[in-house]
C-alpha positions in Angstrom: 3.9 -29.2 1.7 7.2 -28.2 0.2 9.4 -25.4 1.4 8.1 -22.9 -1.2 4.5 -23.5 -0.1 5.5 -23.2 3.5 7.2 -19.8 2.9 4.1 -18.5 1.0 1.8 -19.6 3.8 4.0 -18.0 6.4 4.0 -14.8 4.4 0.2 -15.0 4.1 -0.1 -15.3 7.9 2.2 -12.4 8.5 0.3 -10.1 6.1 -3.1 -11.1 7.6 -1.9 -10.6 11.2 -0.4 -7.2 10.5 -3.3 -6.1 8.3 -6.0 -7.2 10.6 -4.2 -5.8 13.7 -3.7 -2.5 11.9 -7.3 -2.3 11.0 -8.6 -3.2 14.5 -6.2 -0.8 16.2 -6.9 2.1 13.9 -10.7 1.7 14.0 -10.9 1.3 17.8 -8.2 3.7 19.1 -7.9 6.3 16.3 -10.9 6.4 13.9 -12.9 4.1 11.6 -12.1 6.6 8.9 -8.6 5.1 8.6 -9.9 1.7 7.5 -9.8 2.6 3.8 -6.1 3.5 3.6 -4.6 1.6 0.8 -1.9 0.2 3.0 -4.5 -1.4 5.3 -6.5 -2.8 2.4 -3.5 -4.1 0.5 -2.1 -5.9 3.6 -5.2 -8.0 3.9 -5.5 -8.6 0.1 -1.9 -9.8 -0.1 -2.4 -12.1 2.8 -5.5 -13.6 1.2 -3.7 -13.8 -2.2 -0.9 -15.8 -0.6 -3.3 -18.5 0.5 -5.2 -18.5 -2.8 -1.9 -18.4 -4.8 -3.1 -15.4 -6.7 0.0 -13.7 -7.9 -1.9 -11.2 -10.1 -3.6 -9.8 -7.0 -0.3 -9.4 -5.2 1.2 -7.7 -8.2 -1.6 -5.2 -8.3 -1.0 -4.3 -4.6 2.7 -3.9 -5.2 2.0 -1.5 -8.1 -0.2 0.6 -5.8 2.1 0.6 -2.7 5.7 0.7 -3.9 6.3 4.3 -4.7 4.1 5.7 -1.9 6.0 3.4 0.6 9.3 4.7 -0.7 8.2 8.3 0.0 7.0 7.2 3.5 10.2 5.4 4.3 12.4 8.3 3.1 10.3 10.8 5.0 10.7 8.7 8.2 14.4 8.2 7.8 15.0 11.8 7.0 13.1 12.9 10.2 14.9 10.3 12.3 18.4 11.3 11.1 18.0 15.0 10.5 15.6 15.7 13.3 13.4 17.9 11.1 10.3 17.5 8.9 10.6 16.8 5.2 7.2 16.0 3.7 5.4 15.5 7.1 3.9 12.1 6.2 5.4 10.4 9.2 5.2 13.2 11.8 2.8 11.1 13.8 5.6 8.5 14.3 7.5 11.1 16.5 4.6 12.5 18.5 3.5 11.2 21.9 4.3 7.9 23.5 5.1 4.8 21.5 2.0 2.7 20.9 0.9 -0.3 18.9 -0.2 1.9 16.0 3.3 3.3 15.6 4.8 -0.2 15.8 2.4 -1.5 13.1 3.3 1.5 10.9 6.8 0.0 10.4 5.1 -2.4 8.0 5.8 0.3 5.4 9.4 -0.9 5.4 8.4 -4.6 5.1 5.2 -4.8 3.0 6.7 -4.3 -0.5 9.8 -6.5 -0.1 7.8 -9.3 1.4 5.1 -8.9 -1.2 7.8 -9.2 -3.9 9.1 -12.3 -2.3 5.5 -13.8 -2.3 5.1 -12.9 -5.9 8.4 -14.4 -6.8 7.3 -17.7 -5.4 3.7 -17.7 -6.7 4.3 -15.8 -10.0 1.5 -14.7 -12.3 0.4 -15.7 -15.8 -0.3 -12.0 -16.5 2.0 -9.1 -15.8 -0.4 -6.3 -16.6 -1.0 -5.6 -12.9 -1.8 -2.0 -13.6 -5.3 -2.9 -14.9 -6.4 -4.5 -11.7 -4.6 -1.8 -9.7 -6.4 0.9 -11.6 -9.8 -0.7 -10.9 -9.0 -1.0 -7.2 -7.8 2.7 -7.1 -11.1 3.9 -8.6 -13.2 1.8 -6.3 -11.3 2.8 -3.2 -11.3 6.5 -4.3 -15.1 6.7 -4.3 -15.5 4.6 -1.1 -13.1 7.0 0.6 -14.9 10.0 -0.8 -18.3 8.7 0.4 -17.4 7.2 3.8 -14.6 9.2 5.3 -14.2 12.5 7.0 -12.3 15.0 4.8 -10.3 16.1 7.9 -8.4 12.7 7.8 -7.7 13.1 4.1 -7.5 9.3 3.7 -5.6 8.3 0.5 -5.2 12.0 -0.2 -8.6 12.0 -1.8 -9.5 15.5 -0.5 -6.3 17.5 -0.9 -2.6 17.0 -1.8 0.0 16.5 1.0 2.9 18.1 -0.8 1.8 21.7 -0.2 0.7 22.5 -3.8 -2.6 23.7 -2.6 -4.7 21.4 -4.6 -8.0 20.4 -3.0 -11.1 18.4 -3.8 -12.7 19.3 -7.2 -12.7 18.2 -10.8 -9.2 19.3 -11.4 -7.9 17.6 -8.3 -9.8 14.4 -9.2 -8.0 14.2 -12.6 -4.6 15.1 -11.0 -5.1 12.3 -8.4 -6.1 9.7 -11.0 -3.2 10.7 -13.2 -0.7 10.6 -10.3 -1.7 7.1 -9.1 -2.0 5.8 -12.7 1.6 6.9 -13.3 2.6 5.3 -10.0 1.1 1.9 -10.8 2.3 2.0 -14.4 5.9 2.8 -13.4 6.1 0.0 -10.9 4.4 -2.4 -13.3 6.9 -1.5 -16.0 9.8 -2.4 -13.6 8.2 -5.7 -12.7 7.8 -6.5 -16.3 11.4 -5.7 -17.1 12.7 -8.0 -14.3 10.9 -11.0 -15.9 11.1 -13.1 -12.8 7.5 -12.9 -11.7 5.8 -14.4 -14.8 4.8 -18.0 -14.9 6.6 -19.9 -17.6 4.3 -20.8 -20.6 3.3 -24.4 -20.7 
């Protein structure tokens, strides 16, 4: 095993440990409703993809997570520095005693950078990650709709979290799909421009 393969395997272990720990903690100590958050699903998928050397699967997760993670990170840092709420996404990080769930939530700062590192080493023959990401988004959307309690608003399926007042319905469904499609497509375009994640043609 060379150094590159060792790094990829280590990254795979890290993603699986954090992902599985997050899922177990959330389901046992908070609610099973939280299992379908994209961040939980993507952690495990990236970990598996590292061991299978599936760069395309990693790229799809990066497209889904990058922009939402940036909003989460900015919201957390704003609250930490300014001592007041911005979007409110990370309010739970400042409420009550520190617990394992809050510690695991710091993965939002690490997931995308480490996933980019894994993709850099593994690379992908295809860079159209948005296609797989879009399929995953639709599947998880309907699973969330069917199997979670609206009060948890997992993946923002039932209402927006920016205060626009949009709630579950046909209009909101199309807004949700358009929003996440633009998120994945924007990130995919940046990955394509960088040109360091594509396998060289043979």
